[in-house]
C-alpha positions as CSV (number, residue, x, y, z in Angstrom):
1,M,34.7,-48.3,-21.9
2,S,38.2,-48.3,-23.5
3,E,40.2,-45.1,-24.0
4,Q,39.6,-45.4,-27.8
5,D,35.9,-45.7,-27.3
6,Y,35.9,-42.6,-25.1
7,A,38.0,-40.7,-27.6
8,I,35.6,-41.6,-30.5
9,G,32.6,-40.6,-28.4
10,D,34.2,-37.3,-27.4
11,V,34.9,-36.4,-31.0
12,A,31.4,-37.6,-32.1
13,G,30.0,-35.1,-29.5
14,K,32.1,-32.3,-30.9
15,I,31.0,-33.1,-34.4
16,Y,27.3,-33.1,-33.4
17,R,27.7,-29.8,-31.6
18,A,29.5,-28.3,-34.7
19,L,26.6,-29.3,-36.9
20,E,23.8,-28.1,-34.7
21,N,21.7,-25.3,-36.3
22,Q,23.9,-25.5,-39.4
23,G,23.4,-26.8,-42.9
24,A,25.5,-29.4,-44.7
25,K,29.2,-28.8,-44.4
26,P,32.2,-30.5,-46.1
27,S,33.6,-33.1,-43.7
28,S,37.0,-31.4,-44.0
29,T,35.5,-28.2,-42.7
30,V,33.9,-30.0,-39.8
31,Q,37.2,-31.7,-39.0
32,K,39.0,-28.4,-38.8
33,E,36.2,-26.8,-36.7
34,V,36.4,-29.6,-34.1
35,G,40.2,-29.5,-34.0
36,V,40.9,-33.2,-34.7
37,S,44.0,-33.8,-36.6
38,D,43.7,-37.6,-36.5
39,A,41.7,-38.4,-39.7
40,S,41.2,-42.0,-38.5
41,L,39.6,-40.9,-35.2
42,F,37.5,-38.3,-37.0
43,N,36.2,-40.9,-39.5
44,Q,35.4,-43.4,-36.7
45,A,33.4,-40.7,-34.9
46,L,31.5,-39.9,-38.2
47,G,30.8,-43.7,-38.5
48,W,29.5,-43.8,-35.0
49,L,27.1,-40.9,-35.7
50,A,26.1,-42.4,-39.0
51,R,25.4,-45.8,-37.4
52,E,23.3,-44.1,-34.7
53,E,21.4,-42.3,-37.6
54,K,22.4,-38.9,-36.2
55,I,24.0,-37.6,-39.4
56,S,23.6,-37.8,-43.1
57,L,26.6,-38.1,-45.5
58,A,26.3,-37.0,-49.1
59,R,29.0,-37.0,-51.8
60,S,29.4,-33.6,-53.4
61,G,32.1,-33.7,-56.1
62,R,35.3,-34.9,-54.5
63,S,34.1,-34.0,-51.0
64,V,31.6,-35.5,-48.5
65,K,29.1,-33.2,-47.0
66,V,27.9,-33.9,-43.4
67,S,24.6,-32.7,-41.8
68,L,22.4,-33.6,-38.9
69,R,19.4,-35.8,-39.6
70,E,16.1,-34.3,-38.8
71,S,14.5,-36.0,-35.8
72,N,11.5,-38.2,-36.4
73,G,9.6,-37.6,-33.3
């Protein structure tokens, strides 16, 4: 696994933990909570989680709200 892959996975884990037992939050709030200043890295991690169907993304005005998907099993 490359360093970039590891970094994306690490941030994805932080995002997942930040959303556990929480409702939908603006992505900017989640980014601040996980302490990731690199917007590109943060967005790649969101994409990873979305691709794995772990999160839902919903546009709300000018922001995007992020929440964990409910498990199907």
